[in-house]
C-alpha positions as CSV (number, residue, x, y, z in Angstrom):
1,X,126.5,153.9,100.8
2,X,125.3,154.5,104.7
3,X,121.5,153.8,105.0
4,X,121.3,154.0,108.8
5,X,123.0,153.5,112.6
6,X,122.3,149.9,113.4
7,X,120.9,149.1,116.9
8,X,123.9,148.4,118.3
9,X,127.0,150.7,118.8
10,X,129.7,151.1,116.0
11,X,127.1,149.4,113.5
12,X,125.8,150.6,110.4
13,X,123.8,149.4,107.7
14,X,124.9,150.4,104.3
15,X,124.1,148.9,100.4
16,X,126.7,148.2,98.1
17,X,127.8,150.6,95.4
18,X,129.2,149.1,92.0
19,X,131.2,150.9,89.1
20,X,129.3,147.6,86.6
21,X,127.1,149.8,84.5
22,X,124.8,147.0,83.6
23,X,123.6,146.8,87.4
24,X,122.0,150.1,86.2
25,X,119.1,148.0,84.6
26,X,118.2,146.1,87.9
27,X,114.9,146.9,89.5
28,X,116.1,148.4,92.8
29,X,119.2,149.9,91.6
30,X,120.0,153.9,91.5
31,X,122.5,155.0,88.8
32,X,124.9,157.3,90.4
33,X,125.4,159.1,86.8
34,X,128.9,161.9,86.4
35,X,126.5,164.2,84.7
36,X,124.3,164.5,87.7
37,X,125.0,168.4,89.1
38,X,126.3,166.9,92.4
39,X,128.1,163.9,91.5
40,X,131.6,165.2,92.4
41,X,130.0,165.9,96.2
42,X,129.6,162.0,96.1
43,X,133.1,161.1,95.9
44,X,132.7,158.3,93.8
45,X,135.8,158.3,90.4
46,X,133.1,157.0,88.5
47,X,129.7,156.2,86.9
48,X,128.2,153.5,89.4
49,X,125.4,151.7,90.8
50,X,123.6,151.7,94.6
51,X,122.4,148.3,94.9
52,X,119.2,148.9,97.2
53,X,119.0,144.9,96.8
54,X,122.9,144.3,98.3
55,X,122.4,145.7,102.0
56,X,124.3,144.6,104.8
57,X,125.2,145.7,108.4
58,X,129.1,146.7,109.1
59,X,130.9,147.5,112.2
60,X,132.8,150.3,111.6
61,X,136.2,148.8,112.4
62,X,135.7,147.2,109.0
63,X,134.4,150.7,107.4
64,X,137.5,152.8,106.1
65,X,135.7,156.2,106.5
66,X,133.6,158.5,104.5
67,X,134.1,159.4,100.9
68,X,131.3,161.7,99.7
69,X,127.7,163.1,100.1
70,X,125.2,161.6,98.0
71,X,122.6,164.7,96.5
72,X,119.3,164.6,98.2
73,X,117.3,163.7,94.9
74,X,119.4,160.4,94.3
75,X,119.2,159.7,98.0
76,X,115.1,160.0,97.8
77,X,115.4,157.2,94.7
78,X,117.3,154.8,97.0
79,X,114.3,155.9,99.5
80,X,112.0,155.0,96.8
81,X,113.8,151.5,95.6
82,X,113.8,150.6,99.4
83,X,110.2,151.0,99.6
84,X,109.2,149.2,97.0
85,X,112.0,146.4,97.3
86,X,110.4,146.1,100.8
87,X,106.9,146.6,100.2
88,X,106.6,149.6,102.4
89,X,104.1,151.7,101.6
């Protein structure tokens, strides 16, 4: 999941997404469930978990493209998990 465009050109800060449901139990994880009203817009093929604790900066040369859009409510959950993870008030 793209979190932000980095300071250097063509670089993006991304969070890892996994289909391993066990990861949903982690404190910094956000579940993207197939029953969510906006699930189809995500482009994900299965129930997935956004791992806010697994962040990396990638150049667009290794990103094959977007698959969908995260619903606003779920993006808000990611934002909240990142705030807690990094102790941002």
